[in-house]
Biotite code that builds the C-alpha atoms (Angstrom):
import biotite.structure as struc

atoms = struc.array([
    struc.Atom([0.000, 0.000, 0.000], chain_id="A", res_id=1, res_name="UNK", atom_name="CA", element="C"),
    struc.Atom([0.967, 3.637, -0.507], chain_id="A", res_id=2, res_name="UNK", atom_name="CA", element="C"),
    struc.Atom([-0.235, 4.716, 2.923], chain_id="A", res_id=3, res_name="UNK", atom_name="CA", element="C"),
    struc.Atom([-1.770, 3.266, 6.084], chain_id="A", res_id=4, res_name="UNK", atom_name="CA", element="C"),
    struc.Atom([-4.278, 4.601, 8.555], chain_id="A", res_id=5, res_name="UNK", atom_name="CA", element="C"),
    struc.Atom([-4.023, 3.064, 12.006], chain_id="A", res_id=6, res_name="UNK", atom_name="CA", element="C"),
    struc.Atom([-7.649, 2.914, 13.119], chain_id="A", res_id=7, res_name="UNK", atom_name="CA", element="C"),
    struc.Atom([-6.961, 3.344, 16.808], chain_id="A", res_id=8, res_name="UNK", atom_name="CA", element="C"),
    struc.Atom([-8.189, 6.310, 18.845], chain_id="A", res_id=9, res_name="UNK", atom_name="CA", element="C"),
    struc.Atom([-4.893, 6.477, 20.749], chain_id="A", res_id=10, res_name="UNK", atom_name="CA", element="C"),
    struc.Atom([-2.213, 4.628, 18.768], chain_id="A", res_id=11, res_name="UNK", atom_name="CA", element="C"),
    struc.Atom([0.496, 5.398, 21.345], chain_id="A", res_id=12, res_name="UNK", atom_name="CA", element="C"),
    struc.Atom([-1.541, 4.618, 24.472], chain_id="A", res_id=13, res_name="UNK", atom_name="CA", element="C"),
    struc.Atom([0.757, 1.748, 25.529], chain_id="A", res_id=14, res_name="UNK", atom_name="CA", element="C"),
    struc.Atom([4.305, 3.089, 25.085], chain_id="A", res_id=15, res_name="UNK", atom_name="CA", element="C"),
    struc.Atom([6.083, -0.240, 25.646], chain_id="A", res_id=16, res_name="UNK", atom_name="CA", element="C"),
    struc.Atom([3.959, -2.043, 23.053], chain_id="A", res_id=17, res_name="UNK", atom_name="CA", element="C"),
    struc.Atom([4.254, 0.881, 20.637], chain_id="A", res_id=18, res_name="UNK", atom_name="CA", element="C"),
    struc.Atom([8.055, 0.999, 20.884], chain_id="A", res_id=19, res_name="UNK", atom_name="CA", element="C"),
    struc.Atom([8.284, -2.788, 20.418], chain_id="A", res_id=20, res_name="UNK", atom_name="CA", element="C"),
    struc.Atom([6.065, -2.489, 17.348], chain_id="A", res_id=21, res_name="UNK", atom_name="CA", element="C"),
    struc.Atom([8.239, 0.317, 15.959], chain_id="A", res_id=22, res_name="UNK", atom_name="CA", element="C"),
    struc.Atom([11.355, -1.794, 16.531], chain_id="A", res_id=23, res_name="UNK", atom_name="CA", element="C"),
    struc.Atom([9.782, -4.778, 14.758], chain_id="A", res_id=24, res_name="UNK", atom_name="CA", element="C"),
    struc.Atom([8.935, -2.630, 11.731], chain_id="A", res_id=25, res_name="UNK", atom_name="CA", element="C"),
    struc.Atom([12.515, -1.369, 11.687], chain_id="A", res_id=26, res_name="UNK", atom_name="CA", element="C"),
    struc.Atom([13.918, -4.929, 11.803], chain_id="A", res_id=27, res_name="UNK", atom_name="CA", element="C"),
    struc.Atom([11.763, -5.857, 8.825], chain_id="A", res_id=28, res_name="UNK", atom_name="CA", element="C"),
    struc.Atom([12.734, -2.685, 6.930], chain_id="A", res_id=29, res_name="UNK", atom_name="CA", element="C"),
    struc.Atom([9.082, -1.631, 6.687], chain_id="A", res_id=30, res_name="UNK", atom_name="CA", element="C"),
    struc.Atom([8.517, 2.101, 6.239], chain_id="A", res_id=31, res_name="UNK", atom_name="CA", element="C"),
    struc.Atom([5.051, 2.766, 4.887], chain_id="A", res_id=32, res_name="UNK", atom_name="CA", element="C"),
    struc.Atom([3.768, 6.335, 5.349], chain_id="A", res_id=33, res_name="UNK", atom_name="CA", element="C"),
    struc.Atom([0.842, 6.427, 7.743], chain_id="A", res_id=34, res_name="UNK", atom_name="CA", element="C"),
    struc.Atom([-1.538, 8.580, 9.739], chain_id="A", res_id=35, res_name="UNK", atom_name="CA", element="C"),
    struc.Atom([-2.731, 7.889, 13.250], chain_id="A", res_id=36, res_name="UNK", atom_name="CA", element="C"),
    struc.Atom([-4.453, 9.480, 16.227], chain_id="A", res_id=37, res_name="UNK", atom_name="CA", element="C"),
    struc.Atom([-3.029, 10.054, 19.682], chain_id="A", res_id=38, res_name="UNK", atom_name="CA", element="C"),
    struc.Atom([-3.228, 12.389, 22.640], chain_id="A", res_id=39, res_name="UNK", atom_name="CA", element="C"),
    struc.Atom([-0.623, 14.909, 23.701], chain_id="A", res_id=40, res_name="UNK", atom_name="CA", element="C"),
    struc.Atom([-0.217, 13.225, 27.092], chain_id="A", res_id=41, res_name="UNK", atom_name="CA", element="C"),
    struc.Atom([0.763, 9.994, 25.283], chain_id="A", res_id=42, res_name="UNK", atom_name="CA", element="C"),
    struc.Atom([3.610, 11.619, 23.356], chain_id="A", res_id=43, res_name="UNK", atom_name="CA", element="C"),
    struc.Atom([7.185, 12.237, 24.424], chain_id="A", res_id=44, res_name="UNK", atom_name="CA", element="C"),
    struc.Atom([10.486, 12.688, 22.608], chain_id="A", res_id=45, res_name="UNK", atom_name="CA", element="C"),
    struc.Atom([11.136, 8.940, 22.345], chain_id="A", res_id=46, res_name="UNK", atom_name="CA", element="C"),
    struc.Atom([7.637, 8.199, 20.995], chain_id="A", res_id=47, res_name="UNK", atom_name="CA", element="C"),
    struc.Atom([7.846, 11.093, 18.524], chain_id="A", res_id=48, res_name="UNK", atom_name="CA", element="C"),
    struc.Atom([11.264, 9.912, 17.307], chain_id="A", res_id=49, res_name="UNK", atom_name="CA", element="C"),
    struc.Atom([9.845, 6.410, 16.779], chain_id="A", res_id=50, res_name="UNK", atom_name="CA", element="C"),
    struc.Atom([6.863, 7.836, 14.876], chain_id="A", res_id=51, res_name="UNK", atom_name="CA", element="C"),
    struc.Atom([9.225, 9.742, 12.586], chain_id="A", res_id=52, res_name="UNK", atom_name="CA", element="C"),
    struc.Atom([11.406, 6.668, 12.012], chain_id="A", res_id=53, res_name="UNK", atom_name="CA", element="C"),
    struc.Atom([8.282, 4.641, 11.181], chain_id="A", res_id=54, res_name="UNK", atom_name="CA", element="C"),
    struc.Atom([7.346, 7.208, 8.466], chain_id="A", res_id=55, res_name="UNK", atom_name="CA", element="C"),
    struc.Atom([4.402, 8.822, 10.245], chain_id="A", res_id=56, res_name="UNK", atom_name="CA", element="C"),
    struc.Atom([3.021, 11.360, 7.772], chain_id="A", res_id=57, res_name="UNK", atom_name="CA", element="C"),
    struc.Atom([0.446, 12.953, 10.028], chain_id="A", res_id=58, res_name="UNK", atom_name="CA", element="C"),
    struc.Atom([-0.579, 12.552, 13.625], chain_id="A", res_id=59, res_name="UNK", atom_name="CA", element="C"),
    struc.Atom([-4.030, 13.699, 14.654], chain_id="A", res_id=60, res_name="UNK", atom_name="CA", element="C"),
    struc.Atom([-4.387, 15.041, 18.182], chain_id="A", res_id=61, res_name="UNK", atom_name="CA", element="C"),
    struc.Atom([-7.753, 15.082, 19.889], chain_id="A", res_id=62, res_name="UNK", atom_name="CA", element="C"),
    struc.Atom([-7.173, 18.601, 21.196], chain_id="A", res_id=63, res_name="UNK", atom_name="CA", element="C"),
    struc.Atom([-10.958, 19.179, 21.572], chain_id="A", res_id=64, res_name="UNK", atom_name="CA", element="C"),
    struc.Atom([-10.706, 22.745, 22.921], chain_id="A", res_id=65, res_name="UNK", atom_name="CA", element="C"),
    struc.Atom([-8.266, 25.541, 23.603], chain_id="A", res_id=66, res_name="UNK", atom_name="CA", element="C"),
    struc.Atom([-10.107, 26.315, 26.820], chain_id="A", res_id=67, res_name="UNK", atom_name="CA", element="C"),
    struc.Atom([-8.622, 24.555, 29.831], chain_id="A", res_id=68, res_name="UNK", atom_name="CA", element="C"),
    struc.Atom([-11.970, 25.047, 31.585], chain_id="A", res_id=69, res_name="UNK", atom_name="CA", element="C"),
    struc.Atom([-13.755, 23.021, 28.901], chain_id="A", res_id=70, res_name="UNK", atom_name="CA", element="C"),
    struc.Atom([-11.034, 20.348, 28.811], chain_id="A", res_id=71, res_name="UNK", atom_name="CA", element="C"),
    struc.Atom([-11.380, 19.979, 32.572], chain_id="A", res_id=72, res_name="UNK", atom_name="CA", element="C"),
    struc.Atom([-15.178, 19.745, 32.249], chain_id="A", res_id=73, res_name="UNK", atom_name="CA", element="C"),
    struc.Atom([-14.682, 16.993, 29.654], chain_id="A", res_id=74, res_name="UNK", atom_name="CA", element="C"),
    struc.Atom([-12.340, 15.259, 32.107], chain_id="A", res_id=75, res_name="UNK", atom_name="CA", element="C"),
    struc.Atom([-9.830, 14.910, 29.274], chain_id="A", res_id=76, res_name="UNK", atom_name="CA", element="C"),
    struc.Atom([-6.726, 15.059, 31.489], chain_id="A", res_id=77, res_name="UNK", atom_name="CA", element="C"),
    struc.Atom([-5.270, 17.273, 28.764], chain_id="A", res_id=78, res_name="UNK", atom_name="CA", element="C"),
    struc.Atom([-3.323, 20.488, 29.047], chain_id="A", res_id=79, res_name="UNK", atom_name="CA", element="C"),
    struc.Atom([-3.588, 23.238, 26.423], chain_id="A", res_id=80, res_name="UNK", atom_name="CA", element="C"),
    struc.Atom([0.115, 24.143, 26.653], chain_id="A", res_id=81, res_name="UNK", atom_name="CA", element="C"),
    struc.Atom([1.130, 20.483, 26.366], chain_id="A", res_id=82, res_name="UNK", atom_name="CA", element="C"),
    struc.Atom([-0.853, 20.150, 23.124], chain_id="A", res_id=83, res_name="UNK", atom_name="CA", element="C"),
    struc.Atom([0.934, 23.216, 21.740], chain_id="A", res_id=84, res_name="UNK", atom_name="CA", element="C"),
    struc.Atom([4.354, 21.910, 22.811], chain_id="A", res_id=85, res_name="UNK", atom_name="CA", element="C"),
    struc.Atom([3.776, 18.426, 21.368], chain_id="A", res_id=86, res_name="UNK", atom_name="CA", element="C"),
    struc.Atom([2.515, 19.933, 18.105], chain_id="A", res_id=87, res_name="UNK", atom_name="CA", element="C"),
    struc.Atom([5.806, 21.817, 17.710], chain_id="A", res_id=88, res_name="UNK", atom_name="CA", element="C"),
    struc.Atom([7.828, 18.697, 18.594], chain_id="A", res_id=89, res_name="UNK", atom_name="CA", element="C"),
    struc.Atom([6.004, 16.614, 15.977], chain_id="A", res_id=90, res_name="UNK", atom_name="CA", element="C"),
    struc.Atom([6.418, 19.253, 13.289], chain_id="A", res_id=91, res_name="UNK", atom_name="CA", element="C"),
    struc.Atom([10.134, 19.601, 14.105], chain_id="A", res_id=92, res_name="UNK", atom_name="CA", element="C"),
    struc.Atom([10.488, 15.877, 13.304], chain_id="A", res_id=93, res_name="UNK", atom_name="CA", element="C"),
    struc.Atom([8.699, 16.320, 9.967], chain_id="A", res_id=94, res_name="UNK", atom_name="CA", element="C"),
    struc.Atom([5.340, 14.989, 11.097], chain_id="A", res_id=95, res_name="UNK", atom_name="CA", element="C"),
    struc.Atom([2.298, 16.962, 9.993], chain_id="A", res_id=96, res_name="UNK", atom_name="CA", element="C"),
    struc.Atom([-0.202, 17.628, 12.782], chain_id="A", res_id=97, res_name="UNK", atom_name="CA", element="C"),
    struc.Atom([-3.960, 17.539, 12.514], chain_id="A", res_id=98, res_name="UNK", atom_name="CA", element="C"),
    struc.Atom([-6.216, 18.553, 15.379], chain_id="A", res_id=99, res_name="UNK", atom_name="CA", element="C"),
    struc.Atom([-9.743, 17.557, 16.199], chain_id="A", res_id=100, res_name="UNK", atom_name="CA", element="C"),
    struc.Atom([-11.672, 20.441, 17.777], chain_id="A", res_id=101, res_name="UNK", atom_name="CA", element="C"),
    struc.Atom([-15.031, 19.909, 19.455], chain_id="A", res_id=102, res_name="UNK", atom_name="CA", element="C"),
    struc.Atom([-17.454, 22.807, 19.760], chain_id="A", res_id=103, res_name="UNK", atom_name="CA", element="C"),
    struc.Atom([-20.678, 22.995, 21.732], chain_id="A", res_id=104, res_name="UNK", atom_name="CA", element="C"),
    struc.Atom([-19.686, 21.053, 24.823], chain_id="A", res_id=105, res_name="UNK", atom_name="CA", element="C"),
    struc.Atom([-22.123, 21.693, 27.655], chain_id="A", res_id=106, res_name="UNK", atom_name="CA", element="C"),
    struc.Atom([-21.300, 25.008, 29.339], chain_id="A", res_id=107, res_name="UNK", atom_name="CA", element="C"),
    struc.Atom([-19.132, 26.332, 26.509], chain_id="A", res_id=108, res_name="UNK", atom_name="CA", element="C"),
    struc.Atom([-19.188, 30.122, 26.223], chain_id="A", res_id=109, res_name="UNK", atom_name="CA", element="C"),
    struc.Atom([-17.967, 32.465, 23.506], chain_id="A", res_id=110, res_name="UNK", atom_name="CA", element="C"),
    struc.Atom([-14.829, 33.071, 25.596], chain_id="A", res_id=111, res_name="UNK", atom_name="CA", element="C"),
    struc.Atom([-14.042, 29.336, 25.352], chain_id="A", res_id=112, res_name="UNK", atom_name="CA", element="C"),
    struc.Atom([-14.311, 29.486, 21.566], chain_id="A", res_id=113, res_name="UNK", atom_name="CA", element="C"),
    struc.Atom([-12.053, 32.561, 21.588], chain_id="A", res_id=114, res_name="UNK", atom_name="CA", element="C"),
    struc.Atom([-9.551, 30.599, 23.696], chain_id="A", res_id=115, res_name="UNK", atom_name="CA", element="C"),
    struc.Atom([-9.706, 27.811, 21.110], chain_id="A", res_id=116, res_name="UNK", atom_name="CA", element="C"),
    struc.Atom([-8.953, 30.260, 18.297], chain_id="A", res_id=117, res_name="UNK", atom_name="CA", element="C"),
    struc.Atom([-5.928, 31.544, 20.249], chain_id="A", res_id=118, res_name="UNK", atom_name="CA", element="C"),
    struc.Atom([-4.859, 27.968, 20.960], chain_id="A", res_id=119, res_name="UNK", atom_name="CA", element="C"),
    struc.Atom([-4.967, 27.109, 17.256], chain_id="A", res_id=120, res_name="UNK", atom_name="CA", element="C"),
    struc.Atom([-2.922, 30.215, 16.436], chain_id="A", res_id=121, res_name="UNK", atom_name="CA", element="C"),
    struc.Atom([-0.258, 29.273, 18.994], chain_id="A", res_id=122, res_name="UNK", atom_name="CA", element="C"),
    struc.Atom([-0.176, 25.566, 18.178], chain_id="A", res_id=123, res_name="UNK", atom_name="CA", element="C"),
    struc.Atom([-0.335, 26.186, 14.424], chain_id="A", res_id=124, res_name="UNK", atom_name="CA", element="C"),
    struc.Atom([-1.401, 22.685, 13.352], chain_id="A", res_id=125, res_name="UNK", atom_name="CA", element="C"),
    struc.Atom([-1.161, 21.833, 9.666], chain_id="A", res_id=126, res_name="UNK", atom_name="CA", element="C"),
    struc.Atom([-4.890, 21.163, 9.544], chain_id="A", res_id=127, res_name="UNK", atom_name="CA", element="C"),
    struc.Atom([-7.804, 20.996, 11.951], chain_id="A", res_id=128, res_name="UNK", atom_name="CA", element="C"),
    struc.Atom([-11.317, 19.624, 11.831], chain_id="A", res_id=129, res_name="UNK", atom_name="CA", element="C"),
    struc.Atom([-14.278, 20.680, 13.927], chain_id="A", res_id=130, res_name="UNK", atom_name="CA", element="C"),
    struc.Atom([-17.304, 18.805, 15.114], chain_id="A", res_id=131, res_name="UNK", atom_name="CA", element="C"),
    struc.Atom([-20.150, 19.701, 17.430], chain_id="A", res_id=132, res_name="UNK", atom_name="CA", element="C"),
    struc.Atom([-20.245, 17.683, 20.639], chain_id="A", res_id=133, res_name="UNK", atom_name="CA", element="C"),
    struc.Atom([-22.771, 14.883, 20.522], chain_id="A", res_id=134, res_name="UNK", atom_name="CA", element="C"),
    struc.Atom([-23.897, 12.652, 23.367], chain_id="A", res_id=135, res_name="UNK", atom_name="CA", element="C"),
    struc.Atom([-22.835, 9.006, 23.293], chain_id="A", res_id=136, res_name="UNK", atom_name="CA", element="C"),
    struc.Atom([-24.972, 6.727, 25.426], chain_id="A", res_id=137, res_name="UNK", atom_name="CA", element="C"),
    struc.Atom([-23.106, 5.426, 28.445], chain_id="A", res_id=138, res_name="UNK", atom_name="CA", element="C"),
    struc.Atom([-20.858, 8.487, 28.835], chain_id="A", res_id=139, res_name="UNK", atom_name="CA", element="C"),
    struc.Atom([-20.963, 11.092, 31.601], chain_id="A", res_id=140, res_name="UNK", atom_name="CA", element="C"),
    struc.Atom([-21.708, 13.724, 28.970], chain_id="A", res_id=141, res_name="UNK", atom_name="CA", element="C"),
    struc.Atom([-24.767, 11.771, 27.831], chain_id="A", res_id=142, res_name="UNK", atom_name="CA", element="C"),
    struc.Atom([-25.974, 11.511, 31.435], chain_id="A", res_id=143, res_name="UNK", atom_name="CA", element="C"),
    struc.Atom([-25.443, 15.246, 31.971], chain_id="A", res_id=144, res_name="UNK", atom_name="CA", element="C"),
    struc.Atom([-27.532, 16.259, 28.942], chain_id="A", res_id=145, res_name="UNK", atom_name="CA", element="C"),
    struc.Atom([-29.911, 13.286, 28.667], chain_id="A", res_id=146, res_name="UNK", atom_name="CA", element="C"),
    struc.Atom([-33.007, 15.336, 29.520], chain_id="A", res_id=147, res_name="UNK", atom_name="CA", element="C"),
    struc.Atom([-32.137, 17.807, 26.710], chain_id="A", res_id=148, res_name="UNK", atom_name="CA", element="C"),
    struc.Atom([-31.368, 15.353, 23.903], chain_id="A", res_id=149, res_name="UNK", atom_name="CA", element="C"),
    struc.Atom([-33.397, 15.888, 20.759], chain_id="A", res_id=150, res_name="UNK", atom_name="CA", element="C"),
    struc.Atom([-33.596, 13.095, 18.220], chain_id="A", res_id=151, res_name="UNK", atom_name="CA", element="C"),
    struc.Atom([-34.695, 14.302, 14.801], chain_id="A", res_id=152, res_name="UNK", atom_name="CA", element="C"),
    struc.Atom([-34.661, 10.886, 13.159], chain_id="A", res_id=153, res_name="UNK", atom_name="CA", element="C"),
    struc.Atom([-36.256, 7.573, 14.053], chain_id="A", res_id=154, res_name="UNK", atom_name="CA", element="C"),
    struc.Atom([-33.910, 5.497, 16.230], chain_id="A", res_id=155, res_name="UNK", atom_name="CA", element="C"),
    struc.Atom([-33.401, 2.902, 13.468], chain_id="A", res_id=156, res_name="UNK", atom_name="CA", element="C"),
    struc.Atom([-32.168, 5.562, 11.019], chain_id="A", res_id=157, res_name="UNK", atom_name="CA", element="C"),
    struc.Atom([-29.858, 7.594, 13.261], chain_id="A", res_id=158, res_name="UNK", atom_name="CA", element="C"),
    struc.Atom([-26.443, 7.466, 14.852], chain_id="A", res_id=159, res_name="UNK", atom_name="CA", element="C"),
    struc.Atom([-25.095, 9.263, 17.921], chain_id="A", res_id=160, res_name="UNK", atom_name="CA", element="C"),
    struc.Atom([-24.026, 12.131, 15.654], chain_id="A", res_id=161, res_name="UNK", atom_name="CA", element="C"),
    struc.Atom([-27.672, 12.736, 14.704], chain_id="A", res_id=162, res_name="UNK", atom_name="CA", element="C"),
    struc.Atom([-28.577, 13.632, 18.286], chain_id="A", res_id=163, res_name="UNK", atom_name="CA", element="C"),
    struc.Atom([-28.579, 17.271, 19.291], chain_id="A", res_id=164, res_name="UNK", atom_name="CA", element="C"),
    struc.Atom([-28.829, 18.981, 22.632], chain_id="A", res_id=165, res_name="UNK", atom_name="CA", element="C"),
    struc.Atom([-31.519, 21.594, 23.170], chain_id="A", res_id=166, res_name="UNK", atom_name="CA", element="C"),
    struc.Atom([-30.499, 24.860, 24.775], chain_id="A", res_id=167, res_name="UNK", atom_name="CA", element="C"),
    struc.Atom([-27.241, 25.329, 22.940], chain_id="A", res_id=168, res_name="UNK", atom_name="CA", element="C"),
    struc.Atom([-26.402, 27.364, 19.863], chain_id="A", res_id=169, res_name="UNK", atom_name="CA", element="C"),
    struc.Atom([-27.705, 26.512, 16.407], chain_id="A", res_id=170, res_name="UNK", atom_name="CA", element="C"),
    struc.Atom([-25.861, 24.583, 13.713], chain_id="A", res_id=171, res_name="UNK", atom_name="CA", element="C"),
    struc.Atom([-25.491, 27.893, 11.890], chain_id="A", res_id=172, res_name="UNK", atom_name="CA", element="C"),
    struc.Atom([-23.700, 29.388, 14.911], chain_id="A", res_id=173, res_name="UNK", atom_name="CA", element="C"),
    struc.Atom([-21.171, 26.542, 14.917], chain_id="A", res_id=174, res_name="UNK", atom_name="CA", element="C"),
    struc.Atom([-20.724, 26.818, 11.144], chain_id="A", res_id=175, res_name="UNK", atom_name="CA", element="C"),
    struc.Atom([-19.850, 30.496, 11.642], chain_id="A", res_id=176, res_name="UNK", atom_name="CA", element="C"),
    struc.Atom([-17.550, 29.646, 14.561], chain_id="A", res_id=177, res_name="UNK", atom_name="CA", element="C"),
    struc.Atom([-15.701, 27.156, 12.355], chain_id="A", res_id=178, res_name="UNK", atom_name="CA", element="C"),
    struc.Atom([-15.323, 29.704, 9.550], chain_id="A", res_id=179, res_name="UNK", atom_name="CA", element="C"),
    struc.Atom([-14.074, 32.245, 12.088], chain_id="A", res_id=180, res_name="UNK", atom_name="CA", element="C"),
    struc.Atom([-11.447, 29.751, 13.271], chain_id="A", res_id=181, res_name="UNK", atom_name="CA", element="C"),
    struc.Atom([-10.340, 29.003, 9.713], chain_id="A", res_id=182, res_name="UNK", atom_name="CA", element="C"),
    struc.Atom([-10.079, 32.715, 8.861], chain_id="A", res_id=183, res_name="UNK", atom_name="CA", element="C"),
    struc.Atom([-8.186, 33.558, 12.042], chain_id="A", res_id=184, res_name="UNK", atom_name="CA", element="C"),
    struc.Atom([-5.750, 30.678, 11.873], chain_id="A", res_id=185, res_name="UNK", atom_name="CA", element="C"),
    struc.Atom([-5.038, 30.980, 8.131], chain_id="A", res_id=186, res_name="UNK", atom_name="CA", element="C"),
    struc.Atom([-4.123, 27.389, 7.406], chain_id="A", res_id=187, res_name="UNK", atom_name="CA", element="C"),
])
């Protein structure tokens, strides 16, 4: 294949396994460009060096927000500055960085979106994608907003992403917020 996508939400979650895997690829002289997803707290210099040696083309970070308040509310155990630092480390090793940004988390204010814009400017990822938070059954977020979930499709025809939460901004608002981010960050 020309490129691989490791379909794992946190490819580097188990550092020992990951480093053994990287070493095995090296022994077999396998260097196929790939993309993967990880979290900033699961990256360090050794992991990033291994990713580069393995031919990682792009690493996607689930940054979610540039507001530490929102990250804490999500219980992400993430740190805004750490995401920025790891982004720079990856790029210095020739690895493109993509970020996933989530808008509309319960309690998010305009100031949190502004913080996310500033975060994107500082981190300067190569690309970012936005989504609007959606409740997934069985999560704390789902429990917190369960009484405000609106389902616009019959249960047999929908997915979690088709659920919306009443009392938050409109889809149009989030479309504008995304365009604002794109214009401000100038990727």
